[in-house]
Every structure is written in C-alpha cells, then in structure tokens.
Backbone as JSON, one array per atom type, in Angstrom:
{
  "sequence": "MKQLFFLLTTAFLLTACGSSGSKSKNTTETIPAETSEAVTVDTSKAINVDRLMKIAADNVDQEIVIKGVVTHVCKHSGKRCFLKDESTDTSIRIEAKGDIGGFNSELNGTRMVVKGFIREKRLSEKYINQWEQKTINQKEQAEIDQNQCSAELSNIKEMRDWMTANNKDFYSVFYVDGTNYKIVE",
  "N": [[-33.9, 30.27, -20.97], [-34.21, 31.65, -18.34], [-36.82, 31.25, -18.11], [-37.3, 28.41, -18.19], [-35.99, 28.22, -15.61], [-37.72, 29.75, -13.93], [-40.06, 28.13, -14.52], [-39.5, 25.65, -13.49], [-38.7, 26.08, -10.86], [-41.12, 26.47, -9.9], [-42.38, 23.88, -10.65], [-41.03, 22.46, -8.62], [-41.75, 23.8, -6.4], [-44.59, 23.29, -6.14], [-44.57, 20.66, -5.52], [-43.08, 20.38, -3.36], [-44.65, 22.2, -1.66], [-47.21, 20.5, -1.58], [-29.73, 44.98, -10.99], [-26.99, 45.84, -8.71], [-27.55, 47.98, -7.01], [-28.43, 49.85, -4.11], [-31.13, 51.32, -2.11], [-30.14, 52.05, 0.56], [-27.65, 53.49, 2.38], [-24.12, 52.87, 3.01], [-24.63, 51.2, 5.56], [-25.18, 49.2, 8.39], [-27.66, 47.19, 9.25], [-29.86, 46.43, 12.01], [-31.83, 43.78, 12.63], [-35.31, 42.4, 13.52], [-35.54, 39.13, 14.06], [-37.49, 36.04, 13.74], [-37.11, 34.55, 15.8], [-36.42, 36.31, 18.05], [-34.09, 37.41, 18.5], [-31.57, 39.56, 17.63], [-30.31, 40.11, 14.74], [-27.99, 40.89, 11.76], [-27.9, 42.67, 8.86], [-26.37, 43.67, 6.02], [-27.45, 45.62, 4.02], [-26.35, 47.3, 1.9], [-24.52, 45.73, 0.43], [-26.13, 43.76, -1.19], [-27.37, 41.98, -3.92], [-29.2, 41.54, -7.14], [-31.62, 38.96, -7.9], [-31.2, 38.39, -10.52], [-28.62, 38.93, -11.04], [-27.39, 37.19, -9.29], [-28.02, 34.58, -10.05], [-26.35, 34.58, -12.32], [-24.02, 34.16, -11.34], [-23.98, 32.18, -9.52], [-23.0, 29.29, -9.83], [-20.46, 29.49, -9.59], [-20.22, 30.15, -6.85], [-21.15, 28.43, -5.13], [-22.17, 27.58, -1.83], [-21.04, 29.8, -0.66], [-21.33, 32.85, 1.14], [-24.06, 35.26, 0.58], [-25.83, 38.32, -0.23], [-28.93, 39.06, -0.98], [-31.54, 40.51, -2.78], [-34.94, 41.18, -3.52], [-38.39, 40.56, -4.6], [-40.97, 39.18, -2.89], [-42.84, 36.36, -4.2], [-44.08, 33.96, -3.44], [-45.0, 32.23, -0.69], [-44.48, 29.28, 1.0], [-47.41, 27.76, 2.06], [-48.04, 25.54, 3.64], [-45.84, 25.12, 5.52], [-44.18, 27.38, 5.76], [-41.47, 27.45, 5.67], [-40.02, 27.8, 3.21], [-39.7, 30.69, 0.7], [-40.28, 32.39, -2.53], [-37.98, 34.47, -4.06], [-38.22, 37.09, -6.3], [-36.49, 38.72, -9.19], [-36.51, 42.15, -9.61], [-36.66, 43.43, -12.14], [-36.83, 41.33, -13.9], [-37.92, 38.24, -14.97], [-36.67, 36.25, -13.54], [-36.13, 34.13, -10.84], [-35.43, 32.65, -7.53], [-35.56, 30.15, -4.85], [-35.93, 30.53, -1.39], [-34.83, 29.11, 1.51], [-36.05, 28.75, 4.86], [-33.66, 29.27, 7.24], [-31.0, 29.32, 9.9], [-31.44, 32.06, 11.59], [-34.01, 32.7, 10.82], [-37.18, 31.88, 11.43], [-39.29, 31.06, 10.16], [-41.36, 31.92, 7.15], [-44.03, 34.41, 6.88], [-47.06, 34.15, 5.39], [-48.14, 36.87, 4.7], [-45.97, 38.16, 3.75], [-46.07, 37.97, 0.99], [-45.64, 39.93, -2.04], [-44.02, 41.89, -0.82], [-40.9, 43.72, -0.65], [-37.68, 42.31, 0.0], [-34.56, 41.7, 1.67], [-32.23, 39.39, 1.9], [-30.04, 37.45, 3.73], [-27.78, 34.7, 3.43], [-26.49, 31.35, 2.47], [-25.58, 30.32, -0.7], [-26.9, 27.51, -2.64], [-26.66, 24.47, -4.14], [-28.7, 22.09, -6.11], [-28.22, 19.14, -7.75], [-29.66, 17.66, -10.68], [-29.94, 14.64, -11.63], [-29.48, 12.8, -14.77], [-30.71, 10.42, -14.72], [-32.67, 10.91, -12.81], [-34.15, 12.9, -14.05], [-34.91, 11.45, -16.27], [-36.63, 9.5, -14.96], [-38.76, 11.47, -13.91], [-39.64, 12.32, -16.4], [-40.83, 10.07, -17.26], [-42.76, 9.48, -15.41], [-44.43, 11.84, -15.69], [-45.4, 11.29, -18.25], [-46.84, 8.96, -17.69], [-48.69, 10.04, -15.85], [-50.07, 11.69, -17.51], [-51.1, 9.97, -19.46], [-52.98, 8.66, -17.87], [-54.56, 10.67, -17.27], [-54.27, 12.23, -14.84], [-53.08, 14.49, -14.24], [-53.22, 17.95, -14.95], [-53.56, 18.79, -18.34], [-52.08, 21.09, -19.45], [-50.05, 21.48, -17.23], [-48.59, 19.08, -17.44], [-47.66, 19.7, -20.1], [-46.01, 21.63, -19.76], [-44.33, 20.76, -17.82], [-42.88, 18.48, -19.44], [-41.73, 19.98, -21.43], [-40.0, 21.51, -19.95], [-38.42, 19.55, -19.24], [-37.39, 18.77, -21.68], [-35.96, 21.11, -21.98], [-34.24, 21.17, -20.14], [-32.59, 18.92, -20.82], [-31.63, 19.83, -23.2], [-30.02, 21.84, -22.37], [-28.19, 20.57, -20.92], [-26.88, 18.95, -22.93], [-25.83, 20.98, -24.73], [-23.96, 22.01, -22.92], [-22.18, 20.04, -22.23], [-23.01, 18.06, -19.69], [-23.76, 15.81, -17.26], [-26.05, 16.22, -15.85], [-28.31, 18.58, -14.4], [-28.27, 21.82, -12.71], [-29.82, 23.33, -9.78], [-30.17, 25.87, -8.48], [-30.65, 27.59, -4.99], [-31.18, 29.49, -2.14], [-29.98, 29.19, 1.37], [-31.29, 31.0, 3.62], [-30.39, 33.1, 6.28], [-30.86, 35.01, 7.61], [-33.23, 38.09, 7.53], [-34.45, 41.18, 6.13], [-37.35, 43.21, 5.7], [-37.56, 45.55, 3.02], [-38.28, 49.05, 1.93]],
  "CA": [[-33.16, 29.72, -19.74], [-34.9, 32.13, -17.22], [-38.34, 30.66, -18.22], [-37.11, 27.28, -17.54], [-35.69, 28.21, -14.28], [-38.85, 29.92, -13.27], [-40.93, 26.98, -14.46], [-38.72, 24.5, -12.66], [-38.77, 26.16, -9.3], [-42.72, 26.69, -9.64], [-42.6, 22.78, -10.13], [-40.57, 22.22, -7.26], [-42.94, 24.43, -5.3], [-45.76, 22.36, -6.14], [-44.23, 19.31, -5.22], [-42.89, 20.7, -1.72], [-45.86, 22.5, -0.88], [-48.5, 19.73, -1.89], [-28.58, 45.73, -10.56], [-26.58, 45.66, -7.35], [-27.54, 48.96, -6.16], [-29.26, 49.57, -2.81], [-31.35, 52.37, -1.61], [-29.65, 52.33, 1.73], [-26.36, 53.9, 2.28], [-23.22, 51.66, 3.44], [-24.72, 50.79, 6.9], [-25.35, 47.7, 8.74], [-29.05, 47.49, 9.97], [-30.4, 45.41, 13.02], [-33.46, 43.52, 12.26], [-35.67, 41.4, 14.4], [-35.7, 37.87, 13.72], [-38.57, 35.26, 14.34], [-36.43, 33.81, 17.17], [-36.52, 37.59, 18.9], [-32.65, 37.82, 18.65], [-30.99, 40.83, 16.94], [-29.28, 39.88, 13.53], [-27.44, 42.32, 11.0], [-27.96, 42.49, 7.28], [-25.59, 44.76, 5.25], [-28.13, 45.75, 2.78], [-25.69, 47.88, 0.71], [-24.02, 44.59, -0.4], [-27.28, 43.28, -1.66], [-27.48, 41.9, -5.28], [-30.59, 41.18, -7.22], [-31.79, 37.78, -8.33], [-30.72, 37.87, -12.01], [-26.97, 38.66, -10.92], [-26.93, 35.95, -8.39], [-28.19, 33.51, -10.81], [-25.21, 34.51, -13.2], [-22.61, 33.99, -10.6], [-24.22, 31.17, -8.59], [-22.27, 28.3, -9.94], [-18.97, 29.69, -9.08], [-20.17, 30.59, -5.65], [-21.91, 27.58, -4.17], [-21.67, 27.64, -0.46], [-20.69, 31.24, -0.27], [-22.65, 33.9, 1.94], [-24.44, 36.45, -0.33], [-27.02, 39.2, 0.41], [-29.79, 39.03, -2.11], [-32.88, 41.32, -2.59], [-36.1, 40.89, -4.41], [-39.95, 40.87, -4.14], [-41.55, 37.78, -2.56], [-44.11, 36.04, -4.95], [-44.71, 33.05, -3.13], [-44.58, 31.79, 0.5], [-45.32, 28.03, 1.27], [-48.6, 28.06, 2.91], [-47.95, 24.41, 4.72], [-44.89, 25.15, 6.69], [-43.71, 28.66, 5.78], [-40.2, 27.18, 5.68], [-39.55, 28.65, 2.05], [-40.38, 31.49, -0.17], [-39.57, 32.82, -3.76], [-37.76, 35.93, -4.47], [-38.12, 37.4, -8.1], [-36.08, 39.77, -9.49], [-37.71, 43.4, -9.95], [-36.5, 43.66, -13.63], [-36.8, 40.35, -14.9], [-38.87, 37.2, -14.51], [-35.8, 35.38, -12.78], [-36.69, 33.79, -9.18], [-34.86, 31.77, -6.62], [-36.19, 29.55, -3.7], [-35.22, 31.06, -0.13], [-35.2, 28.12, 2.54], [-35.91, 29.35, 6.28], [-32.62, 28.46, 8.11], [-30.45, 30.0, 10.87], [-32.26, 32.95, 12.62], [-35.45, 32.63, 10.39], [-37.96, 30.53, 11.95], [-40.21, 30.82, 8.92], [-41.91, 33.01, 6.48], [-45.35, 34.56, 6.97], [-47.95, 34.51, 4.02], [-48.13, 38.21, 4.54], [-44.78, 38.75, 2.84], [-46.27, 38.24, -0.37], [-45.69, 41.07, -2.69], [-42.89, 42.77, -0.2], [-39.51, 43.8, -1.1], [-36.83, 41.87, 1.06], [-33.29, 41.56, 1.53], [-31.86, 38.11, 2.59], [-28.75, 36.91, 3.79], [-27.67, 33.14, 3.28], [-25.7, 30.9, 1.5], [-25.87, 29.68, -2.13], [-26.77, 25.91, -2.43], [-27.12, 23.62, -5.44], [-29.1, 20.54, -6.16], [-27.88, 18.61, -9.24], [-30.62, 16.8, -11.18], [-29.21, 13.65, -12.38], [-30.02, 12.28, -16.11], [-31.44, 9.33, -14.25], [-33.74, 11.59, -11.98], [-34.84, 13.56, -15.1], [-35.47, 10.38, -17.01], [-37.73, 9.08, -13.99], [-39.52, 12.55, -13.73], [-40.28, 12.53, -17.44], [-41.62, 8.72, -17.34], [-43.56, 9.73, -14.32], [-45.08, 12.77, -16.14], [-45.89, 10.79, -19.35], [-47.8, 8.02, -17.29], [-50.02, 10.71, -15.16], [-50.73, 12.1, -18.63], [-51.85, 8.83, -19.85], [-54.03, 8.23, -16.74], [-55.32, 11.97, -17.0], [-53.94, 12.4, -13.21], [-52.67, 15.83, -13.84], [-53.72, 18.86, -15.92], [-52.59, 18.71, -19.63], [-51.24, 22.22, -19.32], [-49.02, 21.25, -16.35], [-47.91, 17.98, -18.31], [-46.88, 20.1, -21.48], [-45.09, 22.47, -19.22], [-43.2, 19.79, -17.16], [-42.53, 18.05, -20.69], [-40.99, 21.08, -22.37], [-39.02, 21.79, -18.92], [-37.39, 18.54, -19.37], [-36.56, 19.11, -22.89], [-34.87, 22.27, -21.91], [-32.79, 20.72, -19.16], [-31.69, 17.96, -21.75], [-31.03, 20.43, -24.12], [-28.92, 22.55, -21.64], [-26.91, 19.56, -20.44], [-26.27, 18.56, -24.11], [-25.06, 22.06, -24.78], [-22.71, 22.23, -21.74], [-21.52, 18.73, -21.88], [-23.18, 17.8, -18.52], [-24.7, 14.8, -17.12], [-26.79, 16.86, -14.42], [-29.11, 20.06, -14.45], [-28.25, 22.3, -11.48], [-31.0, 23.97, -9.6], [-29.56, 26.82, -7.39], [-31.47, 28.0, -4.13], [-30.7, 30.04, -0.98], [-30.25, 28.78, 2.59], [-31.36, 32.04, 4.39], [-30.07, 32.93, 7.61], [-31.74, 36.11, 8.26], [-33.88, 38.86, 6.39], [-35.03, 42.44, 6.32], [-38.01, 43.86, 4.63], [-37.15, 46.87, 2.77], [-39.26, 49.86, 1.12]],
  "C": [[-34.01, 30.18, -18.61], [-36.38, 31.67, -16.89], [-38.14, 29.48, -17.55], [-36.72, 27.2, -16.13], [-36.96, 28.34, -13.28], [-39.7, 28.81, -13.13], [-40.52, 25.95, -13.59], [-38.85, 24.72, -11.16], [-40.24, 26.22, -8.86], [-43.09, 24.97, -9.6], [-42.18, 22.31, -8.94], [-41.56, 22.71, -6.12], [-44.14, 23.56, -5.1], [-45.86, 21.19, -5.6], [-43.67, 19.37, -3.69], [-43.66, 21.13, -1.1], [-46.87, 21.78, -1.02], [-49.08, 20.72, -3.09], [-28.1, 45.63, -9.06], [-26.9, 46.81, -6.47], [-28.53, 49.0, -5.08], [-29.88, 50.99, -2.33], [-30.66, 52.93, -0.41], [-28.1, 52.72, 1.44], [-25.46, 52.56, 2.98], [-23.58, 51.58, 4.91], [-25.37, 49.42, 6.96], [-26.81, 48.01, 9.74], [-29.35, 46.32, 10.94], [-31.86, 45.03, 12.52], [-33.87, 42.56, 13.4], [-35.87, 39.98, 13.72], [-36.82, 37.02, 14.46], [-38.28, 34.7, 15.38], [-36.33, 35.01, 18.23], [-35.13, 37.87, 19.02], [-32.41, 38.78, 17.64], [-30.12, 40.16, 15.89], [-28.91, 40.92, 12.92], [-27.58, 41.62, 9.58], [-27.32, 43.5, 6.63], [-26.23, 45.05, 4.01], [-27.31, 46.53, 1.59], [-24.82, 46.76, -0.23], [-25.07, 43.64, -1.2], [-27.15, 43.23, -3.2], [-28.84, 41.39, -5.69], [-30.43, 39.6, -7.79], [-31.28, 37.32, -9.48], [-29.16, 38.05, -11.83], [-26.74, 37.45, -10.12], [-26.8, 34.9, -9.5], [-26.95, 33.4, -12.03], [-24.03, 34.05, -12.83], [-22.77, 32.7, -9.53], [-23.38, 29.8, -8.77], [-20.88, 28.38, -9.73], [-18.99, 29.92, -7.72], [-21.09, 29.87, -4.81], [-21.19, 27.41, -2.88], [-21.1, 28.85, 0.08], [-21.65, 32.07, 0.12], [-22.75, 34.87, 0.77], [-25.34, 37.13, 0.55], [-27.66, 39.21, -0.73], [-30.99, 39.86, -2.05], [-34.02, 40.88, -3.86], [-37.58, 41.08, -3.92], [-40.45, 39.38, -4.09], [-42.69, 37.65, -3.32], [-44.58, 35.02, -4.41], [-44.19, 32.71, -1.44], [-45.33, 30.21, 0.69], [-46.31, 28.23, 2.35], [-48.54, 26.82, 4.28], [-46.99, 24.85, 5.83], [-44.31, 26.58, 6.76], [-42.15, 28.53, 5.66], [-39.51, 27.7, 4.42], [-40.44, 29.67, 1.34], [-39.58, 31.58, -1.32], [-39.42, 34.16, -3.74], [-37.59, 36.0, -5.96], [-37.44, 38.73, -8.23], [-37.05, 41.08, -10.0], [-37.83, 43.57, -11.4], [-36.76, 42.55, -14.43], [-37.75, 39.29, -14.36], [-38.04, 35.95, -13.68], [-36.24, 35.36, -11.14], [-35.7, 32.78, -8.64], [-35.62, 31.69, -5.37], [-35.22, 29.93, -2.44], [-35.7, 29.93, 0.86], [-34.97, 29.01, 4.0], [-34.87, 28.54, 6.96], [-32.18, 29.67, 9.06], [-31.46, 30.71, 11.78], [-33.7, 33.21, 11.97], [-36.17, 31.38, 10.81], [-39.09, 30.27, 10.88], [-40.79, 32.02, 8.33], [-43.39, 33.05, 6.61], [-45.86, 34.82, 5.47], [-47.97, 36.09, 3.74], [-46.9, 39.01, 3.82], [-44.95, 38.86, 1.7], [-46.29, 39.72, -0.93], [-44.7, 42.08, -1.91], [-41.57, 42.77, -0.59], [-38.71, 43.17, 0.16], [-35.3, 41.68, 0.44], [-32.87, 40.27, 2.24], [-30.61, 37.69, 2.55], [-28.65, 35.57, 4.19], [-26.51, 32.7, 2.43], [-26.35, 30.12, 0.05], [-25.58, 28.26, -2.15], [-27.05, 25.55, -3.8], [-27.64, 22.42, -5.34], [-28.88, 20.27, -7.49], [-29.16, 17.61, -9.65], [-29.75, 15.79, -11.98], [-30.02, 13.34, -13.76], [-30.99, 11.39, -15.58], [-32.83, 9.98, -13.5], [-34.63, 12.22, -13.07], [-35.65, 12.37, -15.67], [-36.77, 9.82, -16.21], [-38.84, 10.08, -14.07], [-40.21, 12.53, -15.23], [-41.43, 11.19, -17.48], [-43.09, 8.91, -16.62], [-44.96, 10.54, -14.91], [-46.11, 12.08, -17.26], [-47.18, 9.69, -18.78], [-49.12, 8.72, -16.49], [-50.74, 11.18, -16.45], [-51.5, 10.96, -19.31], [-53.25, 8.43, -18.78], [-54.83, 9.61, -16.48], [-55.11, 12.26, -15.48], [-53.69, 13.64, -13.15], [-53.23, 16.6, -14.95], [-52.79, 18.86, -17.22], [-51.65, 19.88, -19.59], [-49.91, 22.11, -18.41], [-48.06, 20.39, -16.93], [-47.18, 18.63, -19.23], [-45.88, 20.65, -20.67], [-44.07, 21.77, -18.59], [-42.4, 19.0, -18.42], [-41.22, 19.0, -21.15], [-39.96, 21.5, -21.15], [-37.92, 21.06, -18.95], [-36.63, 18.32, -20.61], [-35.59, 20.11, -22.85], [-33.95, 21.91, -21.1], [-32.01, 19.74, -20.0], [-31.06, 18.8, -22.73], [-29.72, 21.34, -23.72], [-27.75, 21.55, -21.46], [-26.24, 18.96, -21.75], [-25.18, 19.64, -24.57], [-23.89, 22.26, -24.18], [-22.03, 20.89, -21.53], [-21.74, 18.17, -20.35], [-23.88, 16.62, -18.39], [-25.73, 15.04, -15.75], [-27.12, 18.11, -14.73], [-28.83, 20.77, -13.1], [-29.32, 23.35, -11.2], [-30.29, 25.04, -8.44], [-30.83, 27.48, -6.37], [-30.56, 28.75, -3.0], [-31.0, 29.67, 0.5], [-30.33, 30.17, 3.45], [-31.14, 32.06, 5.73], [-30.88, 34.09, 8.62], [-32.21, 37.21, 6.97], [-34.28, 40.12, 6.93], [-35.87, 42.78, 5.28], [-37.67, 45.24, 4.26], [-38.47, 47.96, 1.96], [-38.73, 50.27, -0.34]]
}
C-alpha cells in the first residue's frame, strides 16, 4: 500500500508539474517565512510521514506538524514539494499555503518540519475508470513510456483492490496544506 501511495503521488507530481520524537526539546522556534513575517512551528510536536498516513483519514482538516526529508520540489511553480519518511518509503505532498510563498529547489534532500492542515482528495471510481482508459489509449498509441504505463495500470489495480477490500467507491489521496516550515538539522 505504501508503494502504491508513493507511485500515486509520483503520478500526480508528473501530471501537476508537466517515530514522533524530535531532536529539539519542548520549545517553540521562530522561523522566517518567505513573506518575511515571523511564524512559529513547535517542532516538539512533529510526527513522521508514516505516522501521519496512519491517522490521516481520521484527522482530515486538522492542523498537524510533520517532519521528513524533501524528495522533490515542483520546478515550474515551487508551490509544492514532497516529504518522505526517513525510515520508510512513505511520502506525502505538501502544498505551499499560508505563510509559505513557495519552495526553493535547493530544499531537495533537506530535513524539514512543516505545520499545516491534513487534506483529502477522493478519486471516484468514475475518475479511476477514465484514468485507466486514457492510459490504455496512450499505451496503444505509444504516447507514453511502456514502464510508466505498466506502473499506472498496476496502481489502478491496487486502488481497485483497496476499494473492494474496504467496500468503498473512492480512493483517498492525502496531502498537507502547509502554512509554514522550518529546516532542521
């Protein structure tokens, strides 16, 4: 399932772009935002990406503090990046909102703590069917790489399997609307 989420977020990235412990003690740190205003992130409350994914469904629209390693920054707009859990392959998309003007590509590979809100996008069965048909059509017309096509069709199958096993007519993709962040060592 974690591989599916990683592959799904990677697919959305390509489309969109063309443990709970912390090293800091119970302190609130002031960080500069790209808007030059000061904001605060309580790094002692940061949870890792893997933990967030386990509680996301029950905490949609709730404020959280999350930590991870930046694996990608959207080159076109800088309005999103991806954080990866340091001990697993689990990753999540972070949208630049609030005091975040954007993410600089130089953030790739850095450890970051982000404050924001958990959001959910539900992919309907109709949407998934259309995605599958489009992928099949592109494969037949050799418009996309065969490996990419196989990965997308595999993701679609895993989504359908999850929907069947959980008796759902949708598949949830979770992300975070980040309101501010801090680079940590």
